[in-house]
C-alpha positions as CSV (number, residue, x, y, z in Angstrom):
1,Q,-91.9,39.8,-18.4
2,V,-95.4,38.6,-18.1
3,Q,-96.5,34.9,-18.2
4,L,-100.1,33.8,-18.8
5,V,-101.7,30.5,-18.3
6,E,-105.2,29.8,-19.4
7,S,-107.6,27.1,-18.0
8,G,-111.2,26.1,-18.3
9,G,-111.6,25.1,-21.9
10,G,-113.4,22.0,-22.8
11,L,-116.4,20.4,-24.7
12,V,-119.9,21.9,-24.4
13,Q,-123.1,21.4,-26.1
14,A,-124.4,24.3,-28.0
15,G,-126.5,26.7,-25.5
16,G,-124.1,25.8,-22.8
17,S,-121.6,27.7,-20.9
18,L,-117.9,27.8,-20.0
19,R,-115.6,30.1,-18.0
20,L,-112.1,30.5,-19.1
21,S,-109.5,31.9,-16.8
22,C,-106.2,33.5,-17.2
23,A,-103.6,33.6,-14.5
24,A,-100.9,36.2,-14.9
25,S,-97.5,36.8,-13.4
26,G,-96.1,40.1,-13.6
27,R,-97.6,43.6,-13.9
28,T,-100.5,43.8,-16.4
29,Y,-102.4,46.5,-18.0
30,T,-104.9,46.0,-20.6
31,M,-105.8,42.3,-21.1
32,G,-107.6,40.6,-23.8
33,W,-109.0,37.3,-25.1
34,F,-108.6,36.0,-28.6
35,R,-109.4,33.0,-30.4
36,Q,-108.4,31.1,-33.4
37,A,-110.2,28.5,-35.3
38,P,-108.4,26.1,-37.7
39,G,-107.2,27.7,-40.9
40,K,-108.3,31.2,-39.7
41,E,-106.7,34.1,-38.3
42,R,-106.5,35.0,-34.6
43,D,-109.6,37.0,-33.9
44,F,-110.5,39.6,-31.1
45,V,-113.1,38.3,-28.6
46,A,-112.9,40.8,-25.6
47,A,-110.6,43.1,-23.8
48,I,-110.7,44.9,-20.4
49,S,-108.7,47.9,-18.9
50,W,-106.4,47.7,-16.0
51,S,-109.1,49.0,-13.6
52,G,-111.7,46.8,-15.2
53,G,-114.0,49.9,-15.6
54,I,-113.7,49.6,-19.5
55,T,-114.5,46.5,-21.4
56,Y,-114.7,45.8,-25.1
57,S,-116.3,42.8,-26.9
58,A,-116.5,41.7,-30.6
59,D,-119.9,42.0,-32.1
60,S,-120.2,38.2,-32.5
61,V,-120.0,37.6,-28.7
62,K,-121.9,40.7,-27.3
63,G,-124.6,39.7,-25.0
64,R,-123.2,36.2,-24.7
65,F,-119.6,36.7,-23.4
66,T,-118.4,38.7,-20.4
67,I,-114.7,39.8,-19.5
68,S,-113.8,40.5,-16.0
69,R,-110.6,40.7,-14.0
70,D,-109.5,40.5,-10.4
71,N,-106.4,42.5,-9.8
72,A,-105.8,41.2,-6.4
73,K,-105.5,37.6,-7.8
74,N,-104.0,39.0,-11.1
75,T,-106.4,36.9,-13.1
76,V,-108.7,37.6,-16.2
77,D,-111.9,35.6,-16.8
78,L,-114.1,35.2,-19.8
79,Q,-117.6,34.0,-18.9
80,M,-119.2,32.4,-22.2
81,N,-122.9,31.8,-22.3
82,S,-125.2,30.5,-25.1
83,L,-122.3,29.1,-26.9
84,K,-122.6,28.2,-30.5
85,P,-120.6,25.8,-32.8
86,E,-119.0,28.7,-34.4
87,D,-117.4,29.5,-31.2
88,T,-115.3,26.6,-31.5
89,A,-111.5,27.7,-31.4
90,V,-108.5,27.7,-29.3
91,Y,-108.9,30.7,-27.1
92,Y,-105.9,32.7,-26.0
93,C,-105.2,35.2,-23.2
94,A,-103.1,38.2,-24.1
95,A,-101.5,41.1,-22.2
96,R,-99.9,44.2,-23.4
97,N,-97.6,47.1,-22.2
98,P,-99.0,50.4,-21.9
99,T,-100.0,51.9,-25.2
100,S,-102.7,53.8,-27.1
101,S,-102.7,51.5,-30.0
102,S,-105.9,49.6,-31.0
103,I,-106.9,46.9,-28.7
104,Y,-108.7,45.1,-31.3
105,Y,-105.5,43.7,-33.1
106,A,-103.4,40.7,-31.9
107,G,-100.4,42.2,-33.2
108,R,-100.7,45.0,-30.6
109,Y,-100.4,42.6,-27.7
110,D,-97.0,41.6,-26.2
111,Y,-97.5,38.5,-24.2
112,W,-99.7,35.5,-24.9
113,G,-100.8,32.3,-23.1
114,Q,-100.4,28.8,-24.5
115,G,-104.2,28.7,-25.5
116,T,-107.0,26.4,-24.4
117,Q,-109.5,24.6,-26.7
118,V,-113.2,25.4,-26.7
119,T,-115.3,22.8,-28.6
120,V,-119.0,23.4,-29.0
121,S,-121.0,20.6,-30.4
122,S,-124.3,21.2,-32.2
């Protein structure tokens, strides 16, 4: 069983930066970040392989968000720069057991954090 705890959310002005962190307990493999705005589905943001050598990002955040991990600390971070009001959402950390299924779908992840609110004001 894996437990995930996010931190680092908050309120920031457009153009600003935030860094989210996810602390995991238990063995983790591919991990990802998703976000969910009110009334919308939970959308893929970024994912990273166990080694950290392969990363994936949604087109909407490429060039602005960077995912990284520290396996010694069992943490995954999401550095968010040049934030926009449309980035406002609850951000969730996710982990999954080894599988070859797509990393882009929330349903393919087995463990979730409680979420952290990110609000970007214009």
